[in-house]
C-alpha positions in Angstrom: 31.5 -25.1 28.3 30.9 -21.9 30.2 29.4 -19.0 28.3 31.9 -16.4 27.1 30.9 -12.8 27.2 32.9 -10.1 25.4 31.8 -6.5 25.1 33.8 -4.3 22.8 33.0 -1.4 20.5 29.3 -1.8 21.1 29.2 -5.5 20.2 28.2 -8.4 22.5 29.4 -11.9 21.6 28.1 -14.8 23.6 29.5 -18.2 22.5 28.0 -21.4 23.8 29.7 -24.7 22.9 27.7 -27.9 23.0 29.7 -31.1 22.7 28.7 -34.7 23.0 25.1 -34.0 22.0 25.5 -35.9 18.7 27.7 -38.8 17.8 30.1 -39.1 14.8 29.7 -42.2 12.6 32.6 -43.8 11.0 33.1 -43.4 7.3 30.7 -40.4 6.8 31.7 -37.1 5.5 32.1 -34.5 8.3 30.5 -31.1 7.5 30.7 -27.8 9.4 27.6 -25.7 8.7 28.2 -21.9 9.1 25.3 -19.5 9.2 24.6 -15.9 10.2 21.3 -17.0 11.7 20.0 -19.9 13.7 18.4 -22.3 11.1 15.1 -22.4 13.1 12.2 -21.7 13.2 11.5 -21.8 9.4 9.2 -18.8 9.2 10.6 -16.9 6.3 12.1 -17.6 2.9 15.8 -17.7 3.9 15.0 -19.4 7.1 13.0 -22.2 5.4 16.0 -22.9 3.1 18.4 -22.7 6.0 16.3 -25.2 8.1 15.7 -27.7 5.3 19.4 -27.8 4.4 20.5 -28.2 8.0 17.9 -31.0 8.5 19.1 -32.8 5.4 22.7 -32.5 6.3 22.1 -33.8 9.8 20.4 -36.9 8.4 23.0 -37.8 5.8 26.4 -36.6 7.2 28.2 -36.0 10.4 27.1 -32.4 11.0 28.7 -29.8 13.1 27.1 -26.3 13.3 28.5 -22.9 14.1 26.1 -20.0 13.9 25.7 -16.3 14.7 22.5 -15.6 16.6 20.3 -12.5 16.8 18.7 -12.0 20.2 15.4 -13.3 18.9 17.0 -16.6 17.9 18.0 -17.6 21.5 14.5 -18.9 22.7 14.6 -21.4 19.8 18.1 -22.8 20.3 17.2 -25.8 22.5 14.3 -26.9 20.2 16.7 -26.7 17.2 19.3 -28.9 18.9 16.7 -31.5 19.9 15.6 -31.8 16.2 19.0 -31.8 14.6 21.3 -33.3 17.3 24.6 -32.2 15.7 28.0 -33.6 16.6 29.1 -30.1 17.6 27.2 -26.9 18.0 28.3 -23.3 18.9 26.3 -20.2 18.9 27.6 -16.6 19.0 25.2 -13.8 19.9 26.0 -10.6 18.0 24.0 -7.4 17.9 25.6 -4.8 15.6 22.8 -2.6 14.2 22.7 -0.6 11.0 24.0 2.8 11.9 26.3 5.6 10.6 28.9 4.6 13.1 28.9 1.0 12.0 28.9 2.0 8.3 32.1 4.1 9.1 33.7 1.1 10.9 32.8 -1.2 8.0 34.8 1.2 5.7 37.7 1.0 8.0 37.6 -2.8 7.9 37.2 -2.9 4.1 34.0 -4.9 4.4 30.4 -4.3 3.1 28.1 -3.2 6.0 26.1 -6.4 5.9 29.3 -8.5 6.2 30.8 -6.2 9.0 27.5 -6.5 11.0 28.1 -10.3 11.1 31.8 -10.4 11.8 32.7 -11.5 15.4 36.1 -12.5 16.7 34.6 -15.1 19.0 32.7 -16.7 16.1 35.9 -16.8 14.0 37.7 -18.6 16.9 34.9 -21.1 17.2 34.9 -21.8 13.5 38.7 -22.2 13.4 38.6 -24.7 16.3 35.7 -26.7 14.8 37.1 -26.8 11.3 40.1 -28.9 12.4 38.0 -32.0 12.3 35.8 -31.6 9.3 36.0 -32.4 5.5 33.6 -29.7 4.2 32.8 -26.2 5.2 29.3 -25.2 4.1 28.9 -21.4 4.1 25.1 -20.7 4.3 25.8 -17.2 2.9 28.8 -15.0 2.0 28.1 -13.1 5.3 30.1 -15.7 7.2 33.1 -15.6 4.9 35.2 -13.6 7.4 35.2 -16.7 9.7 36.7 -18.9 7.0 40.0 -20.2 8.3 42.9 -19.4 6.0 44.5 -22.7 6.7 41.5 -24.8 5.9 42.3 -27.3 3.1 39.0 -29.2 2.8 36.1 -28.5 0.4 34.3 -25.1 0.7 30.7 -25.0 -0.5 29.1 -21.6 -0.8 25.3 -21.2 -0.8 24.4 -17.9 -2.6 20.9 -17.0 -1.6 21.0 -14.0 -3.9 23.2 -11.9 -6.1 23.6 -9.4 -3.3 25.3 -6.7 -5.3 22.4 -6.6 -7.7 20.0 -5.9 -4.9 22.0 -2.9 -3.9 22.2 -1.7 -7.6 18.5 -2.0 -8.0 18.0 -0.2 -4.7 20.1 2.7 -5.9 18.1 3.0 -9.1 15.0 3.6 -6.9 16.6 6.0 -4.5 15.7 9.7 -5.3 17.9 11.3 -2.7 21.3 11.9 -4.4 23.4 11.5 -1.3 21.7 8.3 -0.3 21.9 7.0 -3.9 25.6 7.6 -3.9 26.0 5.8 -0.6 24.0 2.8 -1.9 26.0 2.7 -5.1 29.2 2.7 -3.1 27.8 -0.2 -1.1 26.9 -2.1 -4.3 30.5 -1.8 -5.5 31.9 -3.0 -2.2 29.4 -5.9 -2.2 30.3 -6.8 -5.8 34.0 -7.0 -4.9 33.3 -9.1 -1.8 31.0 -11.5 -3.7 33.7 -12.0 -6.3 36.1 -12.9 -3.4 33.6 -15.3 -2.0 33.1 -17.0 -5.4 36.9 -17.3 -5.8 37.3 -18.9 -2.3 34.6 -21.4 -2.8 35.1 -24.8 -4.5 31.4 -25.2 -5.3 28.7 -22.5 -5.5 25.0 -23.3 -5.1 22.9 -20.6 -6.7 19.5 -20.3 -8.5 19.9 -20.0 -12.3 18.5 -16.5 -12.3 21.2 -15.4 -9.7 23.9 -17.2 -11.6 23.3 -14.8 -14.6 24.6 -12.0 -12.3 27.1 -13.9 -10.3 28.9 -15.2 -13.4 29.8 -11.6 -14.3 32.1 -11.7 -11.2 34.5 -14.1 -13.1 33.9 -17.3 -11.1 35.0 -20.5 -12.8 31.8 -22.0 -14.5 32.8 -25.5 -13.3 32.0 -24.4 -9.7 28.3 -23.7 -10.3 25.5 -26.1 -9.1 21.9 -25.2 -9.7 19.6 -24.9 -6.7 16.2 -23.4 -5.9 14.8 -21.5 -2.9 11.6 -23.2 -2.1 8.9 -23.0 0.5 6.6 -25.2 2.5 5.8 -28.1 0.2 3.2 -29.5 2.5 0.8 -26.7 1.4 0.4 -28.8 -1.8 -1.3 -31.5 0.3 -4.1 -29.2 1.3 -7.4 -29.1 -0.7 -8.1 -26.4 -3.3 -9.6 -23.2 -2.1 -12.8 -22.3 -3.8 -13.4 -18.7 -5.1 -16.9 -18.7 -3.4 -15.3 -19.3 0.0 -12.9 -16.3 -0.3 -13.5 -12.7 0.6 -12.6 -9.6 -1.5 -9.3 -9.3 0.3 -5.6 -9.1 -0.5 -2.8 -10.7 1.5 0.9 -9.8 1.9 3.3 -11.9 4.0 6.9 -11.0 4.8 9.3 -9.0 6.9 8.2 -5.4 7.0 11.7 -4.2 7.8 13.2 -5.7 4.6 13.6 -2.7 2.2 12.4 -4.5 -1.0 9.1 -5.5 0.8 8.7 -2.0 2.4 9.3 -0.2 -0.9 6.9 -2.5 -2.8 4.1 -2.1 -0.2 4.4 1.7 -0.1 4.3 1.8 -3.9 1.2 -0.5 -4.0 -0.7 1.5 -1.4 0.0 4.8 -3.1 -0.3 3.8 -6.7 -2.7 0.7 -6.8 -4.8 0.4 -3.7 -6.9 3.5 -4.0 -8.2 2.7 -7.4 -9.0 -0.9 -6.4 -10.8 0.3 -3.3 -13.0 2.5 -5.4 -14.1 -0.5 -7.5 -14.4 -2.8 -4.5 -15.6 -0.8 -1.5 -15.5 -3.9 0.8 -11.9 -4.7 -0.1 -9.4 -5.4 2.7 -5.6 -5.7 2.6 -4.0 -7.8 5.3 -0.3 -7.0 5.7 1.3 -9.7 7.9 4.8 -9.7 9.3 7.2 -8.4 11.9 8.4 -4.8 11.8 7.0 -2.0 9.7 8.0 1.5 10.6 6.9 5.1 10.0 7.0 4.9 6.2 4.5 2.0 6.1 2.2 3.5 8.7 2.2 6.8 6.9 1.3 5.1 3.6 -1.5 3.1 5.3 -2.9 6.1 7.2 -6.2 7.4 5.8 -6.7 4.3 3.7 -9.7 2.3 5.2 -9.4 -1.5 4.8 -5.6 -1.7 5.2 -4.9 -3.9 8.3 -1.5 -4.8 9.8 -2.0 -7.6 12.4 1.8 -8.1 12.8 3.4 -11.6 12.9 0.9 -14.4 12.5 2.2 -18.0 13.2 -0.7 -19.8 11.4 -1.3 -18.4 7.9 -4.0 -20.9 6.9 -7.0 -18.8 8.0 -5.7 -15.9 5.9 -4.8 -18.2 2.9 -8.4 -19.4 2.9 -10.1 -16.0 3.2 -8.0 -13.8 1.0 -8.7 -13.8 -2.8 -5.3 -12.5 -4.0 -1.7 -12.6 -2.7 0.3 -9.4 -3.4 4.1 -9.2 -3.7 4.8 -5.9 -5.5 8.6 -6.0 -5.1 10.4 -3.6 -7.4 14.0 -4.6 -6.5 15.7 -7.5 -4.8 17.1 -10.9 -5.9 16.7 -14.6 -5.7 13.5 -16.6 -5.9 10.7 -15.2 -3.7 9.6 -18.0 -1.3 6.5 -16.1 -0.3 5.3 -16.3 -3.9 6.1 -20.0 -4.2 4.1 -20.7 -1.0 1.1 -18.8 -2.4 1.5 -21.0 -5.6 1.7 -24.1 -3.5 -1.5 -23.1 -1.7 -3.3 -22.1 -5.0 -3.8 -18.3 -4.3 -3.5 -16.2 -7.4 -0.6 -13.8 -7.1 -0.1 -10.2 -8.2 3.6 -9.4 -8.6 6.3 -7.7 -10.7 9.0 -8.9 -13.1 11.4 -8.9 -10.2 9.0 -11.0 -8.1 8.7 -13.5 -10.9 12.4 -14.0 -11.5 13.5 -17.6 -11.5 10.0 -19.0 -11.4 9.6 -19.8 -15.2 6.0 -18.6 -15.2 3.7 -17.0 -17.9 1.9 -13.8 -17.2 -1.8 -14.1 -16.6 -1.5 -17.9 -16.7 0.5 -18.8 -13.5 0.7 -15.3 -12.0 -0.2 -11.7 -12.8 3.1 -9.9 -13.6 2.9 -6.1 -13.8 5.7 -3.6 -14.3 3.3 -0.6 -13.8 0.5 0.3 -11.5 -2.2 0.5 -14.1 -1.9 -3.1 -15.3 -1.6 -4.4 -11.7 -4.8 -2.6 -10.9 -6.6 -4.0 -14.0 -5.5 -7.6 -13.3 -6.4 -7.4 -9.6 -9.9 -6.0 -10.5 -10.4 -8.9 -13.0 -9.3 -11.6 -10.6 -11.4 -10.2 -7.8 -14.5 -10.4 -9.9 -14.1 -13.3 -12.3 -14.4 -16.7 -10.6 -13.4 -18.6 -13.8 -10.2 -16.6 -14.4 -9.3 -16.9 -10.7 -9.8 -20.7 -10.6 -7.8 -21.2 -13.9 -4.9 -19.3 -12.4 -5.2 -21.2 -9.1 -5.0 -24.5 -10.9 -2.2 -23.5 -13.3 0.0 -22.0 -10.6 -0.5 -25.0 -8.3 0.3 -27.5 -11.0 3.4 -25.5 -12.0 4.6 -25.4 -8.4 4.1 -29.1 -8.0 6.0 -29.9 -11.2 8.9 -27.4 -10.8 9.5 -26.6 -7.1 10.4 -29.9 -5.5 12.7 -30.3 -2.5 14.0 -33.6 -3.9 15.8 -31.8 -6.7 17.3 -29.3 -4.2 18.7 -32.1 -2.0 20.2 -33.8 -5.1 22.0 -30.6 -6.0 23.2 -30.2 -2.4 24.6 -33.8 -2.4 26.3 -33.1 -5.7 28.0 -30.0 -4.4 29.3 -31.7 -1.3 30.3 -35.1 -2.7 31.5 -34.5 -6.3 
């Protein structure tokens, strides 16, 4: 079909429909996968889960896909289609930034800002058309709920990546500006009501057990819940152990630097932990990898020698092998932290917080260092930077724990249960 371009209220929607690329097979369940991002490439936590689920569904069911795309997704669209080969595919380009104007418009629509930013009329029309010929709608997150056709009578499976309203509540607790704190609390309430609606509309809800604790408070029927995990790149377990003697006195952080929980945690770490560590270890370096990073992070890093921000790095293995510790100082957020699981897969001891350790079923100072205050985080980092025996014991324990607990086979079994039972 020809591309459709609509420009209204500052939003650009481009829908491209691909038909005949895949082939339906008789007797197989027909699934329509809805997502607010293209499920490729798998370069971050949410993207890894999105890609692995799409890959599994394409191999086991007749899969159709309708996605919203950010501009940076477009170069990867053809590669994704070659790998997955869906029966039907449509992509809608939407660019609706965070702004005061869009916040006001979201209030008028009665939607949380994050949901409003992913609501497009062209996408809704594509989903309604494609849903006529499927048995199951798989909602990759609640952000695509506005596209759910009212008349759809098949099964609806919701994948809850996080308890979103909890992220906003925790964010508000950290906000010192009273006006901004009030705005964040208002958004937390709007998100709570919307998540409750999403849970009511869904027939089955895939969520990690730690998120279910918060989502169950929304009143969803307990029979709907199916346990899942948010895992990383399991192939890292196949790589050989890293030896302490081969590492440098260096710290590593990987993640989107525009994501507020990452940004808040890094600013905290630089201001409260880094200086004391640098005094004890003058050669220490801190590699902060990822896209984005604005004025707040640059200001926190300014005047602190050894803090390096190379930007996005496609191959992390050289950094995995050289850096002695992985740092994830997140103070608010939700869900299982895939970057921490990847570090555990690779056998890099991790410094994190109670929020970072949620859902991982780990023991402090055995599998990870878990600190709620800067002083303990600094002490644990100092110890692991110096003590090869303690470092290697944590490496072995975290890798063994990840191998035993964080297995994609279990995730696929839960996914199959949610779809077929």
